[in-house]
N, C-alpha and C positions, 0 to 999 in steps of 0.2 A: 799761405797758399791762397792765390789769387782764383778768380773765377773760372777762368780757363783751365786751370791745372784741377780743379774740383770737377768740372765738367768732363774732362778727360779721364779722370779717377773714375766718375760714375760710370761712364761708358764702358770702361775696362772692366769693371766690377759687373756690369751688366752682361757683359760678353761672358765672362766667367761662368756666372750664375746659369747661364743658358746652357753651356757645355758641360757643367756638374750633374753628376747622377744623384750624389748625396751630400747632405750639409748638416752640419752640427753646430748649434749655437751655445756659447759657454760665457761664463763670467770669470775673469782672471785676477780678479781683486788680490793684492799682496804676494802675487807670484815675483820672483825675482827674474831679472835678465837671464841668469844662467839655467833656471828652471825652464823658461820658455823656450831658449835655445835647445835645451834638452829635448823638448816637445816636438819643435818643429824639426829637429833631426830624426825622431822616431816616425814624424808623419812622412817625411821624404823617403825614408827608407820603405814604409809602406805603401808609396805611391798617393800620397795625400799631401794636402797644404793647411796650414794654420796662419791665419792673418789676423791681426789686431785691427777693428775698423772703427771708423767714425759713423756713430747711429744715424745720423741725419743722412748723411751721403750714403749709407748702406740701405736705408730704407728707400731713396730714391732709386738706387740701383736694382732694388728687387721689384720695383714696380712693372708690372707686366710680364714677370717671369712665373715660373712654376713655384717658386718659393716664396711669393707675396704673402703667403699667410703665416709666414714667420717674423714679418715686420713687427709685431707687437713685443718679441722678445728683445727688441734692441734697445734697452735702457741700462744705464750704468756702464762699467768697464767691460764691453763685449768683445769677443773675439768668435771668429768662425773657423770651422775644420771643413774642410771640402774634398771631395776625390771623385775619381770617374768609377771606381770600383764601390757597389753601393754599401760594403760593410767597412771597408778599410778606414775612414774617418772615424766612424764611431768605435770600431775596435780600438784603435790607437787612444783616443780621448778617453774612453772609458776605462782602459786600464791604466792610463796616466792618473786619472782623477781618483783611482783607487788608493795609488801612494801619494798623492798630493791634494789634501782637503781644500787647498785655495782654488782648484779647478773646479768650476761648478757647472755641470751641464743643466742646460735651460729646456733644450728640446731639439728637434732636427727634423729633417725630411728627407724623403727619397721622392723625386717626383712631386707630384701633388698630395702625395700622403704624409701627412703630418703626424709627429710623435712627440710626447712629452719626455721627460728625463728618462722614465722607467722603460718608455717604448726604444731609446736609444742604448738603453743598457742592454734589452733584449735582443735589439738587433746587433749589437755588438758579441753576442754569443753565437751568433749564425756563422756558418763556415763562409770564408772569403770567396770571391769569384773563381780565383786559381784554385782553391780547396775543392770546389764543388766540380770543376772542370776534371779534376785529378781522380775524384771519386768515380765521377761517370765514366772516365776511360778505363778506370780498373774494373769497374762492372761490364763494362763492354768487351774488354780483352780476357777476362776470367775465363768465361766457356771456351774460346778459342786455345788458351794455354793448356786448361784442361784435356779437351781433345787432342792436342798435338801429345801431351805425355801420355794418353792412353793408346794413341796409335805407336808411339815409338815404343812403349814399354814391352810388347811381345818381341820386335826385332831384338831388342837387348837382351831379353830373356834366352832367345835361340842362340845369340852369340856367346852368352856365358856357358849354356850346355854343352855347345860345340867346343869353347875353349876348354872345358873342365875335361870332355872326352880327348882333346888332342894331348892335354898335361897326362892324362891317365896311361894314353898310347906311348908316350915317350918315356914314361915310368917305367913301363914294362918291357 
């Protein structure tokens, strides 16, 4: 890789870091290509990405971003998981690390808030952005659904009573 390619890669990574909401830094030592491919597929499904990085270039790309505090974690065989959803990258990485001890979570961040490995695992237990939205919508629509069923109940009861009298009258 020549100098211009490295500069383009650093600029591209810097732009990605500016647009990303959450990042998780990992060590992937000993993982096979098949395992990394499986992890990337799981990330893609969740709306996140997993990238193996060159430490020196990544530290250059982190300079001037909200994730600059993570630069100390970039030693050894490092890879990053990142996503627009604040929870997705942490959730997929944490779930994959439970089944594969070769993937080691070093830390992560949401914006300027930095987390250690335990913080990333705690973040993974939070509901995703879509789950949170669904819960809020459910809470907002529940009272309206209850009111509609209460208003509908007297009308249906009257209809049943009238239907019962009609059947009784036909039987006689």
